[in-house]
C-alpha positions as a printed NumPy array, in Angstrom:
array([[-29.057,  29.215,  12.064],
       [-30.121,  32.845,  12.407],
       [-29.981,  35.621,  14.967],
       [-33.718,  35.24 ,  15.621],
       [-34.329,  34.335,  19.259],
       [-37.259,  31.915,  19.51 ],
       [-36.894,  30.96 ,  23.175],
       [-35.959,  33.44 ,  25.856],
       [-36.217,  33.351,  29.628],
       [-36.12 ,  36.535,  31.653],
       [-35.314,  36.387,  35.338],
       [-36.83 ,  32.904,  35.441],
       [-36.925,  31.449,  38.945],
       [-38.522,  28.631,  40.908],
       [-38.477,  28.41 ,  44.695],
       [-39.387,  25.358,  46.776],
       [-39.78 ,  26.418,  50.408],
       [-36.443,  28.085,  51.238],
       [-34.523,  26.638,  48.292],
       [-34.191,  28.225,  44.868],
       [-34.139,  25.361,  42.34 ],
       [-33.715,  27.946,  39.566],
       [-32.72 ,  31.533,  40.211],
       [-32.745,  34.526,  37.824],
       [-32.098,  32.466,  34.699],
       [-31.729,  34.28 ,  31.367],
       [-31.443,  31.924,  28.381],
       [-31.524,  32.62 ,  24.653],
       [-32.089,  29.949,  22.011],
       [-31.816,  30.992,  18.358],
       [-33.758,  29.551,  15.44 ],
       [-31.838,  26.597,  13.985],
       [-29.788,  25.933,  17.115],
       [-28.969,  22.598,  18.6  ],
       [-28.742,  24.098,  22.062],
       [-26.986,  22.105,  24.774],
       [-28.377,  22.732,  28.249],
       [-25.82 ,  21.451,  30.741],
       [-25.339,  21.242,  34.474],
       [-24.466,  18.814,  37.282],
       [-27.191,  16.632,  38.761],
       [-29.513,  18.845,  40.799],
       [-28.462,  22.007,  38.953],
       [-32.056,  22.826,  37.97 ],
       [-32.159,  21.575,  34.359],
       [-35.354,  19.512,  34.59 ],
       [-37.105,  22.189,  36.66 ],
       [-36.222,  24.743,  33.992],
       [-37.52 ,  22.521,  31.2  ],
       [-40.758,  21.919,  33.112],
       [-41.216,  25.682,  33.313],
       [-40.485,  26.055,  29.591],
       [-43.179,  23.481,  28.819],
       [-45.618,  25.059,  31.299],
       [-45.644,  21.966,  33.513],
       [-44.384,  23.974,  36.497],
       [-45.364,  27.555,  37.3  ],
       [-42.408,  29.907,  37.851],
       [-42.064,  31.752,  41.14 ],
       [-40.649,  34.739,  39.275],
       [-39.876,  35.764,  35.711],
       [-41.311,  34.722,  32.369],
       [-40.647,  32.604,  29.298],
       [-41.023,  33.96 ,  25.761],
       [-41.585,  31.421,  22.983],
       [-41.665,  32.731,  19.426],
       [-42.273,  36.181,  20.881],
       [-45.244,  35.119,  23.022],
       [-45.25 ,  35.387,  26.809],
       [-45.928,  32.016,  28.439],
       [-47.434,  33.853,  31.389],
       [-49.894,  35.941,  29.347],
       [-50.277,  34.041,  26.052],
       [-49.851,  30.415,  27.068],
       [-51.753,  28.817,  24.173],
       [-49.944,  30.803,  21.466],
       [-46.573,  30.342,  23.162],
       [-46.901,  26.549,  23.221],
       [-48.312,  26.125,  19.695],
       [-44.987,  25.295,  18.043],
       [-43.27 ,  23.289,  20.796],
       [-42.857,  19.608,  21.527],
       [-40.844,  18.018,  24.296],
       [-40.119,  15.148,  26.645],
       [-39.122,  15.489,  30.283],
       [-36.962,  12.756,  31.779],
       [-38.296,   9.216,  31.109],
       [-41.3  ,   9.103,  28.716],
       [-44.221,   6.931,  29.852],
       [-46.56 ,   4.875,  27.663],
       [-49.351,   2.324,  27.839],
       [-47.141,  -0.759,  27.651],
       [-49.98 ,  -3.09 ,  26.602],
       [-50.752,  -0.945,  23.534],
       [-48.793,  -0.542,  20.32 ],
       [-46.578,   2.45 ,  19.552],
       [-49.101,   3.523,  16.914],
       [-52.002,   3.382,  19.373],
       [-50.037,   5.287,  22.025],
       [-49.369,   8.114,  19.561],
       [-52.985,   8.029,  18.416],
       [-54.116,   8.616,  22.013],
       [-51.62 ,  11.453,  22.491],
       [-52.771,  13.009,  19.235],
       [-56.419,  12.808,  20.32 ],
       [-55.592,  14.91 ,  23.378],
       [-54.475,  17.682,  21.035],
       [-57.291,  17.622,  18.501],
       [-56.36 ,  14.414,  16.701],
       [-53.451,  13.207,  14.592],
       [-53.689,  11.869,  11.039],
       [-52.689,   8.261,  10.46 ],
       [-50.136,   9.427,   7.913],
       [-48.506,  11.788,  10.438],
       [-48.264,   9.056,  13.075],
       [-46.587,   6.74 ,  10.567],
       [-44.275,   9.565,   9.453],
       [-42.929,  10.237,  12.953],
       [-42.534,   6.531,  13.678],
       [-40.519,   6.215,  10.481],
       [-38.513,   9.318,  11.396],
       [-37.361,   7.747,  14.671],
       [-36.757,   4.338,  13.112],
       [-39.766,   2.492,  14.547],
       [-41.894,   1.953,  11.446],
       [-41.173,  -1.792,  11.393],
       [-42.398,  -2.153,  14.994],
       [-45.238,   0.377,  14.847],
       [-48.009,  -2.097,  15.678],
       [-46.192,  -4.129,  18.309],
       [-46.875,  -3.628,  22.009],
       [-44.558,  -1.157,  23.701],
       [-43.81 ,  -3.7  ,  26.444],
       [-41.714,  -5.574,  23.852],
       [-39.562,  -2.486,  23.185],
       [-36.015,  -1.985,  24.417],
       [-35.135,   1.067,  26.495],
       [-33.659,   2.766,  23.444],
       [-36.812,   2.152,  21.405],
       [-38.93 ,   3.671,  24.172],
       [-36.683,   6.74 ,  24.157],
       [-37.162,   7.07 ,  20.396],
       [-40.911,   6.64 ,  20.831],
       [-40.803,   9.486,  23.34 ],
       [-39.159,  11.68 ,  20.707],
       [-41.794,  10.579,  18.172],
       [-44.432,  11.741,  20.653],
       [-42.72 ,  15.127,  20.938],
       [-42.65 ,  15.424,  17.125],
       [-46.271,  14.445,  16.539],
       [-47.564,  18.018,  16.208],
       [-44.663,  18.921,  13.862],
       [-43.215,  21.52 ,  16.286],
       [-40.637,  24.117,  15.291],
       [-38.859,  23.754,  18.647],
       [-38.154,  20.359,  20.241],
       [-37.064,  20.224,  23.888],
       [-35.448,  16.959,  24.982],
       [-34.546,  16.241,  28.597],
       [-31.808,  13.577,  28.901],
       [-32.855,  11.675,  25.73 ],
       [-29.838,   9.312,  25.887],
       [-30.23 ,   8.448,  29.569],
       [-29.535,   4.764,  30.198],
       [-28.715,   3.944,  26.577],
       [-25.827,   1.834,  25.332],
       [-23.294,   3.364,  22.874],
       [-25.296,   2.24 ,  19.833],
       [-28.483,   3.729,  21.264],
       [-26.681,   7.003,  21.987],
       [-25.446,   7.147,  18.399],
       [-28.957,   6.571,  17.074],
       [-30.344,   9.451,  19.165],
       [-27.414,  11.661,  18.175],
       [-28.015,  10.941,  14.491],
       [-31.716,  11.64 ,  14.967],
       [-31.016,  15.019,  16.567],
       [-28.742,  15.942,  13.653],
       [-31.47 ,  14.893,  11.234],
       [-34.081,  16.991,  13.035],
       [-31.843,  20.053,  12.969],
       [-30.327,  19.79 ,   9.493],
       [-32.954,  18.006,   7.421],
       [-36.189,  18.813,   9.261],
       [-35.103,  22.416,   9.998],
       [-36.107,  22.177,  13.644],
       [-34.54 ,  23.926,  16.612],
       [-33.519,  21.455,  19.321],
       [-32.849,  22.181,  22.989],
       [-30.995,  19.248,  24.496],
       [-30.524,  18.776,  28.233],
       [-27.854,  16.269,  29.171],
       [-25.051,  15.425,  31.569],
       [-23.255,  13.41 ,  28.847],
       [-20.949,  16.183,  27.786],
       [-19.234,  14.466,  24.88 ],
       [-22.637,  13.714,  23.353],
       [-23.591,  17.39 ,  23.5  ],
       [-20.211,  18.437,  22.126],
       [-20.802,  16.303,  19.032],
       [-24.182,  17.845,  18.116],
       [-24.607,  21.277,  19.744],
       [-23.605,  24.608,  18.202],
       [-24.621,  26.686,  21.232],
       [-24.903,  25.856,  24.914],
       [-25.627,  27.106,  28.395],
       [-24.239,  25.762,  31.658],
       [-26.121,  26.171,  34.919],
       [-24.998,  25.332,  38.436],
       [-27.035,  25.487,  41.649],
       [-29.926,  26.966,  39.667],
       [-27.955,  29.885,  38.229],
       [-26.516,  30.538,  34.79 ],
       [-22.745,  30.122,  34.679],
       [-22.169,  30.809,  30.985],
       [-23.803,  30.536,  27.573],
       [-22.755,  31.084,  23.975],
       [-21.375,  29.32 ,  20.921],
       [-19.721,  26.014,  21.798],
       [-16.569,  26.676,  19.759],
       [-16.05 ,  30.144,  21.232],
       [-16.618,  28.985,  24.8  ],
       [-14.179,  26.119,  24.342],
       [-11.606,  28.55 ,  22.982],
       [-11.88 ,  30.424,  26.289],
       [-11.315,  27.253,  28.302],
       [ -7.992,  25.754,  29.277],
       [ -6.106,  23.96 ,  26.517],
       [ -3.459,  21.329,  27.04 ],
       [ -1.429,  18.811,  25.087],
       [ -1.155,  15.156,  26.072],
       [  2.532,  14.263,  25.64 ],
       [  3.805,  10.699,  25.744],
       [  7.393,   9.57 ,  25.151],
       [ 10.459,   7.82 ,  26.545],
       [ 12.534,   7.99 ,  28.595],
       [  9.894,   9.522,  30.815],
       [ 12.153,  11.414,  33.256],
       [ 14.112,  12.978,  30.408],
       [ 10.82 ,  13.955,  28.791],
       [  9.682,  15.698,  31.969],
       [ 13.009,  17.53 ,  32.281],
       [ 12.799,  18.881,  28.742],
       [  9.151,  19.897,  29.113],
       [  9.835,  21.845,  32.306],
       [ 12.548,  23.929,  30.617],
       [ 10.406,  25.136,  27.707],
       [  9.255,  28.771,  27.738],
       [  6.061,  27.806,  25.88 ],
       [  5.026,  25.369,  28.627],
       [  2.975,  26.841,  31.472],
       [  2.321,  23.712,  33.529],
       [  3.202,  19.999,  33.472],
       [  0.933,  17.422,  35.143],
       [  2.059,  13.797,  35.456],
       [ -0.714,  11.367,  34.411],
       [  1.335,   8.192,  34.817],
       [  1.901,   7.085,  31.253],
       [  1.77 ,  10.647,  29.873],
       [  1.965,  14.339,  30.783],
       [ -0.724,  16.995,  30.452],
       [  1.098,  20.097,  29.242],
       [ -0.589,  23.503,  29.378],
       [  0.553,  25.445,  26.327],
       [ -0.612,  27.093,  23.113],
       [ -1.433,  24.676,  20.322],
       [  0.593,  26.921,  17.989],
       [  3.772,  25.866,  19.829],
       [  3.296,  22.11 ,  19.312],
       [  5.551,  21.818,  16.207],
       [  8.429,  23.595,  17.98 ],
       [  7.99 ,  21.426,  21.078],
       [  8.043,  18.286,  18.956],
       [ 11.244,  19.41 ,  17.252],
       [ 12.902,  20.148,  20.611],
       [ 11.928,  16.767,  22.068],
       [ 13.269,  14.845,  19.081],
       [ 16.524,  16.829,  19.103],
       [ 16.84 ,  16.039,  22.831],
       [ 16.735,  12.297,  22.145],
       [ 13.144,  11.735,  23.277],
       [ 11.217,   9.011,  21.458],
       [  7.948,  10.916,  21.01 ],
       [  4.949,   8.57 ,  21.002],
       [  2.121,  11.113,  21.097],
       [  1.425,  14.844,  21.044],
       [ -2.355,  15.229,  21.282],
       [ -4.05 ,  18.647,  21.513],
       [ -6.845,  18.394,  24.06 ],
       [ -9.733,  20.761,  24.582],
       [-13.052,  19.183,  25.432],
       [-16.441,  20.267,  26.66 ],
       [-15.93 ,  18.014,  29.693],
       [-12.775,  19.89 ,  30.705],
       [-14.487,  23.235,  30.204],
       [-17.601,  22.102,  32.073],
       [-15.673,  20.805,  35.072],
       [-13.471,  23.878,  35.303],
       [-16.352,  26.308,  35.106],
       [-18.723,  24.482,  37.478],
       [-15.975,  23.939,  40.051],
       [-15.222,  27.643,  39.862],
       [-18.9  ,  28.516,  40.255],
       [-19.219,  26.234,  43.276],
       [-16.338,  27.949,  45.012],
       [-17.911,  31.35 ,  44.409]])
């Protein structure tokens, strides 16, 4: 990862009639990032990605890809980019190999070796010459990523690549994204509403809501700014609550039924544990909790109220 910005939007906006789907959006993606692009359904993520890939013309603003203006230097700007938007489509009666061959022909042709390389990269080499109609949903998603990789782009933009997948399929896509970033040295922009998936692979992220940027930055730093709490479980429960509510380190106690969510500094956990044990509480769990989901919900709820 470097400080070099390879994707930048400036005042990017898209208006449909009286509604702004995206409004004054300024994003920065650095070389080597796995960049999580997050937002509730209808926040403007897919519209933004369509503008980045020049599938939708912005109402205002511009996109800069590797220093080239998409508005003024479209061909140069798109030279090093591959992407999929929402569900990829294929000729179901043709093989994966033939589908990629057709896509490659639209862009000047693709060597047989390159087609086989990308199919192997996404784990489809054993099924390369079978008809796509025999593929599972997860295999079709991986074929969509293979299509995006065919031109060996430096930047890969993926819109909801794990949509509709089972846990095993999600893990396969997650592992593939890590491989693209770490072993293939590609920059990946990942749009998703599956926050825990993004948290496991992204180093930087942006959150949008109602078409506007809410926040962006390094995942670890943004999470540090979010609310932290400790899940506390023990017996007897009423005695546990009484002790928690008397501690100076505890800011808030929320009853979750079989446990309490306790707002406090993680540095104070050892002292709290000692106090609970000395008070006769049978401590069953003290779990520090700070997730992207918590941060996302808190920040989008706040943005909605504004």
